C-alpha positions in Angstrom: 247.3 169.2 49.6 250.6 167.4 49.5 250.0 166.0 53.1 246.5 164.9 52.2 247.7 163.2 49.1 250.4 161.4 51.0 247.9 160.2 53.6 245.7 158.9 50.8 248.6 157.0 49.2 249.6 155.5 52.6 246.0 154.4 53.1 245.8 152.7 49.7 249.2 151.0 50.4 248.0 149.7 53.7 244.7 148.4 52.2 246.7 146.7 49.4 249.1 145.1 51.9 246.2 143.7 54.0 244.4 142.4 50.9 247.6 140.6 49.7 248.1 139.0 53.2 244.5 137.8 53.2 244.9 136.3 49.7 248.1 134.6 50.7 246.5 133.2 53.9 243.6 131.7 51.8 246.1 130.1 49.4 247.9 128.4 52.2 244.6 127.0 53.5 244.8 129.1 56.7 241.1 129.8 56.5 240.4 126.5 58.1 240.1 126.0 61.9 243.1 126.8 64.0 243.9 125.4 67.4 244.2 127.9 70.2 247.5 128.2 72.0 246.7 127.2 75.6 248.4 128.1 78.8 250.9 125.5 79.9 249.9 123.0 82.6 252.7 120.4 82.9 250.8 118.0 85.3 247.6 118.0 83.2 249.6 117.6 80.0 251.3 114.5 81.4 248.1 113.0 82.5 245.9 113.8 79.6 248.2 114.9 76.8 249.5 118.1 75.4 247.3 120.6 73.5 247.7 121.4 69.8 249.1 124.8 68.7 248.5 126.8 65.5 251.0 126.5 62.7 250.7 128.0 59.2 252.1 124.8 57.6 249.1 122.7 58.8 245.6 122.7 57.5 242.9 120.9 59.5 239.6 119.5 58.3 236.7 121.9 58.6 234.7 119.7 61.1 237.6 119.6 63.6 236.6 121.5 66.8 239.5 122.7 68.9 238.7 122.9 72.6 240.9 125.2 74.6 242.8 124.6 77.8 244.6 121.4 76.9 244.8 118.9 79.7 243.7 121.6 82.2 240.2 121.4 80.7 239.9 117.7 81.4 238.1 116.8 84.6 238.1 113.0 84.2 238.3 110.1 81.8 236.1 107.0 82.0 237.7 103.6 82.6 236.7 102.5 79.1 238.8 105.5 77.8 235.8 106.5 75.6 234.2 109.3 77.5 236.1 112.5 78.4 234.6 114.8 81.1 235.7 118.3 80.3 235.0 121.9 81.4 231.9 123.1 79.5 233.3 126.6 79.7 236.4 125.8 77.7 236.7 127.6 74.5 235.1 125.6 71.6 233.3 123.2 73.9 229.9 124.7 72.9 230.6 123.8 69.3 230.9 120.1 70.0 228.2 117.9 68.4 227.8 114.4 67.1 229.9 113.8 64.0 232.4 116.5 64.8 236.0 115.7 65.6 237.2 117.0 69.0 240.8 118.0 69.3 241.6 118.9 72.9 245.0 117.2 73.4 247.2 114.6 71.7 245.2 111.9 73.6 241.8 113.5 73.7 241.1 113.5 70.0 238.4 111.6 68.1 235.0 111.5 66.4 232.2 112.8 68.7 229.8 109.9 69.2 227.8 111.5 72.1 228.0 114.8 74.0 225.8 115.7 77.0 225.9 117.8 80.1 226.6 115.7 83.2 226.2 117.7 86.4 228.8 120.5 86.1 230.8 118.8 83.4 230.4 118.1 79.7 230.7 114.3 78.9 232.0 113.7 75.4 232.2 110.1 74.1 234.8 109.8 71.4 235.4 107.1 68.8 238.6 106.5 66.8 239.3 108.7 63.9 241.5 108.5 60.8 244.4 110.9 60.8 243.2 112.4 57.6 239.9 113.2 59.2 241.8 115.5 61.5 244.6 116.9 59.2 244.0 117.9 55.6 247.6 119.1 54.8 250.8 118.8 56.6 254.2 117.1 56.7 255.4 115.6 60.0 258.7 113.9 60.8 260.3 112.8 64.0 263.6 114.5 64.8 265.7 111.4 64.4 265.0 108.1 66.2 262.8 108.3 69.3 264.0 106.2 72.2 261.4 103.9 73.6 263.4 103.0 76.7 261.7 105.5 79.1 258.0 105.5 78.3 255.2 107.0 80.3 252.6 104.5 81.5 248.9 105.2 81.0 246.6 102.9 82.8 242.9 102.8 81.9 241.7 100.9 85.0 239.3 98.1 84.3 237.4 98.9 81.1 234.5 96.7 80.0 236.3 95.9 76.7 239.3 94.3 78.4 238.1 90.8 77.3 236.3 89.5 74.3 235.5 86.1 72.8 238.0 85.3 70.1 235.6 83.1 68.2 232.3 85.0 68.3 233.4 88.6 68.9 231.1 88.9 72.0 232.2 89.6 75.5 234.4 86.7 76.6 233.3 84.2 79.2 229.6 85.1 78.6 230.1 88.6 80.0 227.3 91.0 79.3 227.3 94.7 78.7 227.7 96.2 82.2 224.4 97.5 83.6 226.1 100.6 85.0 226.8 101.8 81.5 223.4 103.2 80.8 222.4 106.7 79.7 221.6 109.5 80.5 224.1 110.0 83.3 227.8 109.1 83.0 228.6 110.0 86.5 229.0 106.4 87.7 231.5 105.6 85.0 233.7 108.6 84.7 236.5 109.0 87.1 237.2 112.4 88.6 240.6 114.0 88.1 241.9 112.9 91.5 241.5 109.2 90.6 241.8 109.4 86.8 243.9 107.4 84.4 247.1 106.3 86.1 250.3 107.8 84.8 253.7 106.6 85.8 257.2 107.0 84.1 258.1 103.4 84.5 258.4 100.4 82.2 256.8 97.7 84.5 253.1 98.0 85.1 252.7 96.0 88.3 250.1 93.2 88.5 246.7 94.1 87.0 243.5 92.0 87.4 241.9 91.9 84.0 239.0 89.5 83.0 240.1 86.9 85.6 243.8 87.2 84.5 246.6 88.7 86.6 248.7 90.5 84.1 252.1 92.3 84.4 253.1 94.3 81.3 256.7 95.0 80.4 258.1 97.8 78.3 260.5 98.7 76.8 264.2 98.6 77.7 264.8 94.9 77.1 261.4 93.7 75.9 257.8 94.5 75.2 255.6 91.8 76.7 253.4 90.5 79.4 253.4 87.9 82.2 250.0 86.5 82.9 248.2 83.9 85.1 244.6 82.6 85.3 242.9 80.4 87.9 239.2 79.8 87.6 236.6 77.2 86.6 239.1 74.4 87.1 241.6 75.8 84.7 245.0 77.1 85.7 247.4 79.0 83.3 250.7 80.7 83.8 252.5 82.3 80.9 254.9 84.8 79.4 255.0 86.4 75.9 257.7 88.9 75.0 259.3 90.6 72.1 262.9 90.9 73.1 264.5 94.3 72.3 267.8 96.0 72.5 267.9 99.8 72.7 264.5 100.1 70.9 263.8 103.3 68.9 261.0 104.5 66.5 261.3 106.9 63.6 258.5 108.2 61.3 257.6 110.5 58.5 254.1 111.4 57.3 253.1 113.6 54.4 249.3 114.4 53.9 248.0 116.5 51.0 244.3 117.1 50.3 243.4 114.5 53.1 245.4 111.9 51.2 248.5 110.1 52.4 251.2 110.9 49.9 254.2 109.4 51.7 254.6 107.6 55.0 257.4 105.7 56.8 257.6 104.0 60.2 260.5 102.0 61.5 260.8 100.4 64.9 264.4 99.2 65.5 265.9 97.0 68.1 264.0 93.7 67.6 266.1 90.9 69.1 263.9 87.9 69.7 260.6 86.2 70.8 260.2 84.3 74.0 257.2 82.2 74.9 256.5 80.3 78.2 253.2 78.6 78.9 251.8 76.1 81.5 248.2 75.0 81.5 246.1 72.4 83.4 242.6 71.5 84.2 241.0 69.2 86.7 237.5 69.3 85.3 238.0 69.0 81.6 237.0 72.6 81.0 238.4 75.0 78.3 238.6 78.7 77.7 239.0 81.0 74.7 239.7 84.6 75.7 241.3 87.6 74.1 242.5 90.4 76.4 243.5 93.8 75.1 245.6 95.0 78.0 244.2 98.5 78.9 247.6 100.1 79.3 249.7 102.3 77.0 253.4 102.8 77.1 253.8 106.1 75.5 256.7 108.4 74.6 255.6 112.0 73.8 257.5 113.2 70.7 256.5 116.9 71.3 254.8 119.3 68.9 255.5 118.8 65.3 254.1 121.8 63.5 251.9 122.3 66.5 250.6 118.7 66.5 251.4 116.7 69.7 252.5 113.3 68.4 253.4 110.4 70.6 254.9 107.0 70.0 253.1 104.2 71.9 253.1 100.5 72.5 250.1 98.4 73.4 249.4 94.7 73.7 246.8 92.0 73.3 247.1 88.5 74.7 244.9 85.5 74.0 244.5 82.0 75.3 242.6 79.1 73.9 242.8 75.7 75.6 241.9 72.3 74.1 242.0 69.8 77.0 240.3 66.5 75.9 240.6 64.8 79.3 239.5 65.7 82.8 243.1 65.8 84.1 244.7 67.6 81.2 247.9 69.5 81.4 250.6 71.0 79.1 253.8 72.9 79.5 256.3 74.4 77.1 258.9 77.2 76.6 260.9 78.4 73.6 262.9 81.3 72.3 263.6 82.5 68.7 266.2 85.0 67.6 265.1 87.9 65.5 267.2 90.6 63.8 266.8 94.2 62.7 263.7 96.3 62.6 260.1 96.3 61.7 258.2 98.9 59.7 257.1 100.1 56.3 257.3 102.7 53.7 254.5 104.0 51.5 254.7 106.3 48.4 252.7 106.7 45.2 250.1 104.1 46.4 252.6 101.4 47.0 253.8 99.8 50.2 257.2 98.4 51.0 257.7 96.5 54.2 260.6 96.0 56.5 260.3 92.5 57.9 262.2 91.7 61.0 263.4 88.8 60.3 265.9 86.2 60.2 264.0 83.9 62.5 266.2 81.2 64.0 265.5 78.8 66.9 267.4 79.5 70.0 265.5 77.1 72.3 263.1 74.7 70.7 259.7 74.9 72.1 258.7 71.6 70.6 261.5 69.8 72.4 260.2 71.3 75.7 256.6 70.3 75.4 255.5 68.0 78.3 252.3 67.1 80.1 250.9 63.8 78.8 247.6 62.6 80.1 245.0 60.1 79.0 243.8 62.5 76.3 245.3 64.8 73.7 245.9 68.3 75.1 246.5 71.6 73.3 246.9 75.3 74.0 247.1 78.3 71.7 248.8 81.4 72.8 248.1 84.6 70.8 250.3 87.7 71.4 250.1 91.0 69.7 252.4 94.0 70.2 251.4 97.3 68.4 253.6 100.2 67.9 251.9 103.5 66.8 252.9 107.1 66.1 250.1 109.5 66.1 247.1 110.8 68.1 244.7 109.1 70.4 244.6 106.7 73.4 244.7 103.0 74.4 245.0 101.3 71.1 242.6 103.7 69.3 245.5 105.8 68.1 245.2 107.3 64.6 248.4 107.6 62.6 251.2 105.2 61.6 251.2 101.7 63.0 253.1 98.5 62.8 251.6 95.5 64.7 253.4 92.3 65.3 251.3 89.2 66.0 252.6 85.8 67.1 250.5 82.7 67.4 251.8 79.6 68.9 249.8 76.4 68.9 251.0 73.5 71.1 249.8 69.9 71.2 250.9 66.9 73.2 249.6 63.4 72.6 247.9 60.9 74.9 250.0 59.0 77.3 248.2 55.9 76.1 250.2 56.0 73.0 253.5 56.7 74.7 255.0 53.2 74.3 254.8 53.8 70.5 255.5 57.6 70.5 254.7 60.6 72.6 253.7 63.0 69.8 254.3 66.8 70.2 253.7 69.6 67.7 254.2 73.3 67.5 252.6 75.7 65.0 254.3 79.1 65.0 252.9 82.0 63.0 254.2 85.6 62.7 252.4 88.3 60.9 252.9 92.1 60.4 250.0 94.5 60.1 251.1 98.0 59.0 249.7 101.2 57.6 248.3 104.7 58.3 245.0 105.1 60.0 243.8 103.0 62.9 243.0 99.3 63.4 241.4 97.5 66.3 240.4 93.8 66.5 237.0 93.2 65.0 235.7 91.4 68.1 236.7 94.3 70.3 234.9 96.7 68.0 231.7 94.6 68.4 231.9 94.7 72.2 232.4 98.5 72.2 229.5 99.0 69.7 227.2 97.1 72.0 227.8 99.7 74.7 227.7 102.7 72.2 224.2 101.5 71.1 223.0 102.3 74.6 223.7 105.9 73.9 222.1 105.7 70.4 225.6 106.6 69.2 226.8 105.5 65.8 229.1 102.4 65.7 232.8 102.6 65.2 234.5 100.7 62.4 237.2 98.2 63.2 239.7 100.0 60.9 240.2 103.0 58.7 242.9 104.3 56.4 245.4 102.4 54.3 247.2 99.3 55.3 248.3 95.7 54.6 248.9 92.5 56.4 251.9 90.2 55.6 252.5 86.7 56.9 256.1 86.7 57.9 256.6 83.2 59.1 254.5 80.0 59.4 255.9 76.6 60.3 254.6 73.4 61.7 257.1 71.3 63.7 256.1 67.7 64.6 258.2 65.4 66.8 259.1 62.6 66.6 259.3 62.2 62.9 257.0 59.2 62.8 253.9 58.3 60.8 251.8 57.9 63.9 252.4 61.5 64.9 251.8 62.9 61.4 248.4 61.3 61.1 
């Protein structure tokens, strides 16, 4: 009888212990979906991102679907970086449906806009997603400053969205939605693994042909920037736009509770200056107005933070608008400004604080350098945007913390017919900082992407989500010479 009573007491104790553990798990929020721990595949992880791993300190949203296998489950990625071709036998793949959030790797994560079988693969089209649509509770911090000097380069090929009209939001240069991008088959537009998204641990991209421009991107030892040239339709342009940097680093902190951002910080240090060089000419009196999101990420994997594979990335957009009023118009200028310190923000209790870069001082006057008089007034506007992000996602659609620096330089040189009185030159320089937590993409770019998504009967993506602000850091008009004829 004593032995039987002892067994009964042990059974009750075990049941009580199990009950207490289950109650504790529920209180921690562990009842939500958990990412599987995949087998390691270093090559696939470098190409397509590392997989998430379970951690009791993180609660995910209930509509997040974890697909197992990490990068090893990826068979290809479309050039537009929207459609992932994955193994349909991967764990969790059968649960994917429109409206769900797929979380396969730190790069393959987003809202499912379309999912369909394509031959032996599963083609999943993803849209950007807010970080709070993935994570409900968790606190994430980089382990000190993350060096940006040795990023991994991710090249998207030649996506259809690599150009848009800055004025109207449509595809630039009259470009239409590519006919090849039609449902139901995605075979023609999804690259197999062997020729997938290019990956290279270098800071110089090599020359890329994008929307008629030859572009070379630079990141990140001494600068983040791009060299570019264009020759078409009687217009020739050569230019350089760079944010000069010294030993750049990024550091971040993010606290999410109940799908609400409680506290957030992002700081990108090492800002040193801004350099602009531009030459433009026409022999037919033609003009262009183009914006080019460069389909290339420079990314530094931070590693798993509570099982979430964060990365810090840099991406760029360049834009050119010409205003040649004569058949033989031309303009040329170069300038450099010194900046100091860092860029970033802090957020707590619903209030933002911003770290502005800058003590902006002229190192080489761009206005003094303007030349290229002709029989008419000539102008050119250079738009350059450098975005720094810490979070999840790919090619500018990253969800997480962001700080986006935008420089706009407008240059004008007067007609040579007025040169005996004064050759008027002017520069309008504007700098702005867009920062927050969530995601943000240019509105014109979102319109172009949504035109294609409409072919799949997929819901549109929004241009932004989350919390954020935009601050005008600097805006100055410089007119030379200081004469009434030039000031109008």
